[in-house]
N, C-alpha and C positions, 0 to 999 in steps of 0.2 A: 504495500498500499502507500510506506514511505517512499518508494524510487518510482511507482507510480504519479504521485503526488510532486515528485523534484520532474521528471520528465517533463507533465502538465505545464509548471508554470515556469520552465525556459520557453518553450512552446510561446507560450501568452507573452513573457518576455520582449522574446523577438519578435513579434507579429507587434506589441501594444508601441515598447521604446521605440524604435525606427517612426514609426507612425506617428508618434505625436514630436521628435523634435526632425520631420523630414520637412515641416513646413507646408505639405502640400495638402488644404484644404478639403481636395476631393480625396486624395485618398484617406484621412482623419473621418470622411462622411462616409464612405463604404465602409471602414472596419468598424465607426460606432453604429453605424445603423443595423449592422448584421448580430451585434451584442444589444442592442434594444429589439430586435427581432426574439432573439433568443427571451429574455428577458421576459415580452408580453406573454410568448407563445407558456411559457411556465406558470407566468401568474393566470393566464387562463384556464391552466391546467388545474392549478391549488385551490380556485373558485370551482371547477368541476363545471366550466361551459363550454358549453356544445361547441363546434368547431372550432379548437384554440388554433389551427394553424391560417385559417380564410379569415378569423379576427385579427391573428398576427401580422398577417399582409398585409390590413386595413390601415391597422396603428401604425405599420411601417412606413407604406407608401406617406403619410401625411407627419412624419415623423422626417422622412427627407427632404418632404415640401419646408416643411419650415427648418432646415436646418439649413437651406440656400433661402432663405426670406427671412433670413435672423432679424433685421435693421426691419422689416417691416412688421413683422408678430411681434405683439405687445407680450414680451418676457417678464416685463416687473409684474407684467397680473397675474400672468402663470406661476409666477414662483410665491407671489402673496396667497393665493388659490391655495398654492400645495401647502404652505404653510401653516393657511387656516382649516382646512381638511385634516390634516396631524391635529390641530389644537381642540379642534371643534366635536370631529367624529373617529377620526383613528386612536388617538391615544387613549381617550375612555376605555375604549375596549378593551382596553391589556388589564383593567380593573373590571368589565359588564363581563367580557366574553365574548365571542362570535355568534352569531346567529348558528343554534342549533342545526337547520335541515339548511337547505341549497334553493333556497323559491327568492320572492320576491327583493327581498331586504336584502340579500348575499348578494344578489343582482346588483343592487345598488352598490352596495359594498366595492365591488369588481371594480365597478367602475372609477369610485374613487380613487380606488389602489393600482388601479393603470392609469390615471389621471399625474399621480405623485409619481409612478414609475416612471413616465414620460417628462415630467416637472424634471427629473434629475437627471435624465439626459439631456435634456435643451442646455440644464445647467453647463453639465460638464461641457455643451460645445460654446457656451457662453466662455465658460472661464478657460476655454482653450484659446478662445480669442484676441485674450488678454495676453496670455504666451502661457509652453508646456509648463515650465517651471511653475507656474502661479496655480494650474489647473492641481500639478504633480503634489505641489504644498499643502493646498486643502485636501487631499486624500489623504494624504499622510498626516493629518492630525488624525482622523477615523482609526489609521492603520494603527498609529499609536495610543491610543487609549484603546482599539481593543487589547493588543501588547501588552500593553500596562496591565489591563486586566484580566487577562488571561495568569501572567505572574504573580500580580496580588491577590489574586484569587488562591491561589494554588497554593501560597507562602501564609496565608493569614484567612483565606476567606472562612467563615461561621456562619454568617448570618444568611439565607436564601434571599435573595432580591424577588426571582419570579417561579420560585418551586413547581409553579402547576402550568409553567410553560417552559422555561428551559431548568432544570434544577442544578445545572454546572455554576450558573452564577449567584454571584453573592454583593453582598453591599459593599464590603471590605474589597473586591473586585472593581469595582463600578466606582469608586472610590481610589482605588491606586491606579485607575487609567486616565482619569481627569486628573491626577498629582503628576504621572508620567506625561503629560497635553503643557501642562502649565508651564513644569522645569525642561521643557525641551522647547516648544515653542517661543518662550520668554529668551534663552540662553539663541536660540534660532535668529532671535530680530539685531543681535551686537554682530554678527557675521556678517560682510561686507557684500559677502556673494552671493547673501542672503535676501539682499533688500529688496526684491523681486518677488519675493514673496504674499500672503495673504497675510502671517500673522507680522511682519513687518512692517505692512502698511497699517494695518489695523494700531500698531502700537501708534506710530506717526502720526495716525489723523485721529485718534482718539484715546491715546494717554494708557498707562497700567491700569486703571481701576476699569475701564470697559473691557478693556482688553481680557481683563482677567474673567469677564461677567458672561463676555462673546465662548472662550474657550471651555468656559465651565458646560455653557447651552449646549455648543454643538457635541463634547463629550457625553454630556443627556439625552441629546440627539441621537444618535448613532446607538446607545443602546436601547432605545424607544425601537427604533428601524430595525436591529438585529431579533429585539421580541418579538415583534410584530410579526414578521417572517416567521420566525420559531410557530408561534401560534397557530398561522395558514398551515406548516408543514403536518402540524400536530391536528390539526381536524382533519385535514385531508389523507392524515396516515401514512406520509410520507414521511422518507429519513431525510431526502434532497428533494431543490425544487425541479431536480434533471439528474441527468446522467452524462449531460455535454462536457463536462471538464472533468474527467477521471482523473477519477484518487481529491478531487475537491467540490462533487456536486454539479450544482446551474451557475448560469450565471446571477440569479440573483442571491444564491449562497454568498458570491462574493461581493456582492454592490449592498443586499440589505442595511448596513449600517448608514453608507451610501446615502440612501434614497430620500431620509429627511433633512439631512442636512447641506445639501450641493446646492438646492432652490433657497432653504434658510441664507450660504452664506453670498450666494448670488441676489439674493433681496439687500445683504447689508451693504454689498459690494455697489451695488447700483446705488444706497439711500449715500456711500460716503463716493459716488463720481467714481472709484477704480475701475471699473468697467462701465460703458456703456451701451 
């Protein structure tokens, strides 16, 4: 299993890194559209929707259209809607639970989740237009939170964060992830080579207090995204969202924590005029 995970990771890196730093928006659009198509297909399956492949094609066609009309599309409104959907509808479900059946309410919920996945991938494109480094700097915050939570949870985890959803997660792990984010992102703002990252730009624009608040918010949002997808998989009786990435599961399994984070960061960046 470890060998399979490593091989898959190396293949993904061999595709993604050259794509991100090629400066070729057409190549970037093709690759990101392929990943979006897979994510939406997996989303449809998690909600047990009929015709997941045709629905994925429709969503992806619209996504591709938006990619090439970003300046004509109200991305700020989209990102604001995504944040609102998380706060008002999706986040409360971590406490209330998902609909037991797969009827009408499930259909509404699948549409909302599809929209936030769509918003996440649009945010990838918007942040990428600033620079590949800027996009990766945002993703790195989520990765740091995840890695920090894993090791802190292993070392200190006692109080379960959401035992009915993801028994392996603990409050101590979540706190450890947030501390790791604060420490590493704050340190990164001091490095001249990383001044065009989200953390450095936020620190310059708003100072230390807002910086800490935003980093803690991002850390919390990443946990919410992870837990929500885990809840979807548990209800659907699926261990992974798919087997498209051998050893890693599906695309949603790799981006679940990014889904609430990237539209939120893109909205903050738009407010600060960091991106346009």
